N, C-alpha and C positions, 0 to 999 in steps of 0.2 A: 652377489653374490645368491643365493635359491632362495626365491620368494616364493614359492609352493605353499611355505607353512605362515604367511605372512594369510589373515583372518578380513581384513574388512582395509579398504581404498584406503583409510587416514594413518593406516600403519607405515604404508608405504612413504609420505615425503619429508619427516624425519630423520629415516635412513636415506633416502637420498640427497638430504642436505650434508649428511658426512659426506658421501660419496662425491658430490660435484664440488666445480673451485666456489668460492663465494659470490664471484659476477656471473656465472653462469645461473647458481642454483636462483640469484636476487632476480635476475634476468625471468626467468619461468616464473617465479614466484611472485612478485611484488608485482602491488596494484598502485593508482596515482594519488598522490598526493599522502593524504592521513588512512588508506586502506579502508576507509568509511565503506565504502561498496562493495570492494574486496572480501570481504567480512558480512555484509551482508546480505551477500549473495548466497552463503552458504544457511548461516541465521535465518536468514526467512523461512527456510524448511522446517528447520525445527519448531515452527515457532504451529504449526499445522497436523493438525491432530483429524485419527481417522474411523470413520462409522463402520468397521465391517460389517457382512452379511454371513450369516452362517446355515448351514443346511440346504448348501446347495449346488451340491455332487461336483466336486472341480476335483477329481479324482485325477479328470484327463483333460490338460490345459494345452492352452497353442499362447506362445507370444510373439505369432507370427503378423506381419502387419505390411503397407503398403504408405510410400508416400512418393508423391507424384507418378501414381500409379505401378511405381516400381516394390516390388516383393523384397521384405528383408526378414531377417530370422528375430528381432526384438526391433521395439521403437529405441535403440539408441543406434547414436553416429559417431562417429571422431570427428573433434571437432577442428576447423585449422589451428594447426598452430606453428610458429614457424623456429627453422633451424633447429633441427631435431639430430642433425651429428653431432650439435654439440654434448647434447646427452649420451649418443652412444653412437661408435663408428660406424653404425650399419644404417642407423636414422631414420628416414622416412622408409625405407624400403622394408624395415626392419615393422615400422608399425602397420605398413602395408599388409605383409605378409601374415602377421597376427589375426587382424581386419578379415583378410579373406578367408582363413582358414573355418571362422567362426560365421561367415554370410555378413559380416558388418558392416555399413557402407565405411567409405574414409572421405573426409575432406580436406584435401591439400592444399598445402595453402601458398598462395602466392610467392612469399621467403622462403621454399624450402631448400633446404639443404641438397635434395637432388630431385634431379628433375623429372618434371611430368612427365614426361616418356619413360625414366627409369623406373619408375614408381610403378608405372604398369609394367615394367619389362620383370620388374620383383616379385609381384603377383599378377599372373596375365588372368585368373580367374577374378579376381576380386573387382566389386562395384562401387566406384569413386563419385566423386564429382570435384570441381574447382571453384578453390575460392579466390575470388579476384580485388583486387583495388582497379579501380578505373586511373588510367595512365593520362596524363598531361596529353601526350602524343596519342593522338588518337590511329592514327595508322600503327603505331607499335602496339596499341591496345589490342586492333582487330589482328595482329598478326600472332599476338596472344590466343584468344579465342582461338583462331584457324589450329594453331597448335593443339589445343585443348581436344576441338571438336574431332579432329585426325587420331588423334592416341585413343581415345574413346569413352572419354568422360559423357559421363550421364546429366550432368546438371552444372550450372552456372551458380554458385554462390558470391554475389555482390554484398561487398562489406562497405556500409554507407556512414557507419560513428568516426570512423577515423580523418575526416577533413586535417584534424592538425593532432599533431602526436602530445597525449598527455602526459604530464609531468609526472615519473616516472624518479622519485630521487633517488633509488640505489642506483638505476642506472647515469646516472647523473656522477653518482660517486665516488662508482666506479669506473667511469671514463668506458664504457662497455661500447665493446665492437666486434663484431665476429672475426672468432680465432681465425688465422692463418693454418693452412690453406684452406680454411671452407667459405665458400661463395655463397649466393643465395641464385642457384642456378636458374632462375626461371626469369629474372630480371634482366635486363639491357647490360650488356658486359660492363661499361661504366659505371653502374650503378651498383654491382652486385656483392662488394664486398663493403664490410663498414656496418655498424648498427644500423635503426630504422630511422634514426635522426639525418645518417649520411645520407641517405636516398629520398626521404620522405620529402625535401623541394624541388630535388632534380625532376621523380617520376610519376609522383603521384598527384591526383586531381587534387585541389582543395577547394575549388568552386563547384562542389558540387549541385546539382540540381534533378528534381524528379525526371524532365525531359531525357537525361543521361540513363535511365531506365529503359526508356519508348528507343534510345539510339541502340543501347545494347540488345534489345532487343528487337533490333532492324536486322543485326549483323551476325544471327547467328540461329541452329536451329534446334538450339541446347532450350532446355526450362531454364529460368531464372528465378534464385530466391536472393530474396532480399534481407541482407542481413547487420542486425543493428537499430532496430524498432522496437520503438519502447512505450508508443502512445496508438490509441484506437485511430485518429486521423491520419496519421502518417500511414498506417496501415491501407487505411483507403487509398492514400495517394500513391502509393506504389501499386495498388491492384488498379488504380483508372491507369495508370503509364505499363502497365504489362506484364506487371509479376505474375510468376505464377507459383509463388509461398513464400510464405514469412518465417523469419527467424528472431523470434525477443529476444536479444542481448545488449549487453553494457559492453561487453571487450569484455569479458572477466575482470570488472573494477579496473578495467587497465587505461583510463578516459577519461570521464567527469566523477571525478569522487563528489560523492552527496548523491550521487544518481539512483534510484529506486533499485531495489533486487529484481532479476528478471522474472522472478515465480510471481512476484506483487503484480507486475504491470501487464502478465499475460490473459487476465481474465479479460482487459478491457480492451487490448487487439482480440482475441478470439471471439468478442460480442462485433466487433465492430467487424469483422470477415464473416462471422457467420455463416461457415462452411463451404466459401465460395472457393476458397485453395488452402492447401494443408498450412498450417502455423506449428510449429517448431521453438524450441527454447532451450538456452545453455546457462551455464553458471552455476557455481554453488551447488551440483548434484555430489553426492557420494554416497550415496545408499540407493539402494534397490527399491524401498517405498519412496522417495527421491523421484524415480522416474512415473511411478504410480502419480502420487499427487499433482506431478504437472500434466498429466494424462487426464486425472479428473478437473484439473483447472482450464484444461484446455485445447491441449499441445497433443499434436499425432505423436510427438515424438521426441527424443532431448538429444543435444550434444555435449557429448565428455569430456574434458580437456587436460587438464594437468596433473591429476594421478596418474594418467596414463605416457604425461611424460617421466613422472615419477618410477613409475613402474620399468619404462623404457630405461632408463638410468643402470637402475638397479641389477637389470637382467636381461638386457635385448628383449630381444622374441619374445622369451617367454616369458620376460614382466610382463610387456602388454595384456600378452595371452590371460596373465592370472589375473592383472583386472578387468579384463574383458568378460571374465568366467565370474568372478565374483558380484559384479554389479547385476551378470544376467541370470546366476543362483539367485540374488540376493529378489531382483523383480519376480522370479518367477511362485519365490517364495510367500512375496508380498500379495501377489494375484489371487494366488489359494489362499492363504490368510484373510482376505477380502471378501472372499467367495466368488471370482472373478472364476471363469473357464477361456478367458480368453480377453486379449486388447478392448476388443468391442464391450466388458460388462464395464468396463471401468468408466464410470458415469459422476456427474458432481456430486450425486448424493452419498458417496463416500466421505465426502469432507464434513468435519467436526464443524461447520457452521455454528456460531457462538448466541443468537440468537435463537436458533433449531433446540438448541440444549437447551436455553432458558425456558423456551415455550415446555418441552418435553417434561419439564420435572413440574411446573407450576399444579 
């Protein structure tokens, strides 16, 4: 369908539900257990209010930033998401093309249905990172990292919050499996078909240790971000073992149900890191003002997930582009209305702290 008339990111999901089979929609949309964390990720942003500045001369603005020293047109990246060809025949290739045209970094999933090399071929001018699950077979892990480096990726995103698969009841009920003839193109051949439960025990390391970050650091020249951190002490452990960046994430509410919202976990992590490396956050972002709130709480950038899948399902590359355009336009407007000329002007004092409000009215 033509998504050009849709006005915000929330309008995409109900239309995608109609367009996709129940099994595929449930896989993308669902969380773990009772979906408490899934819903809290989004609801937490709606409890944060802003204290805008005025009269600051914001007619000329810039959303430009850098993460890991890499230039970005906006502090927004595409989060790693599996099996995009279930949503649209062009899958990760369409996502990559839409991102490249807008100067947006894409994080390509280990469980992509388009090979990491073919994603590069689809959008040769694009900037991209690779999301990595650590394999039990370390030689296979080394070979995958070598492929990533050879293909020109700019960073590795090591996901550490999924040693075991969360209980996703809709997938169990639907007997989820990757529809034929689709394959998870970056996995070893024997494990490339089927759902996550099929290859989880075969391939992915369940006994993760902080020393694994140091090992990965020893075999690659690429910067490494650790994704799935929700605590300040874990963030420090990551740094102590060589991490170049931190992504605050609860896996989109798909792992431990009852885990706190990522935007609420962010300040502790940011304080613990104290600017030593870049901190990013994902989960629940649906408005440009959410991006601004995340930056004000200490993130250098955010990663956007499910709305991009809904755009892909509805309108392929054009649908992805519409989602990216909406979120960046809203973020630019939020900057302007908060009196910010650039992302450097987004500071914690833009947030409406409850105690500060009480003191100011006494």
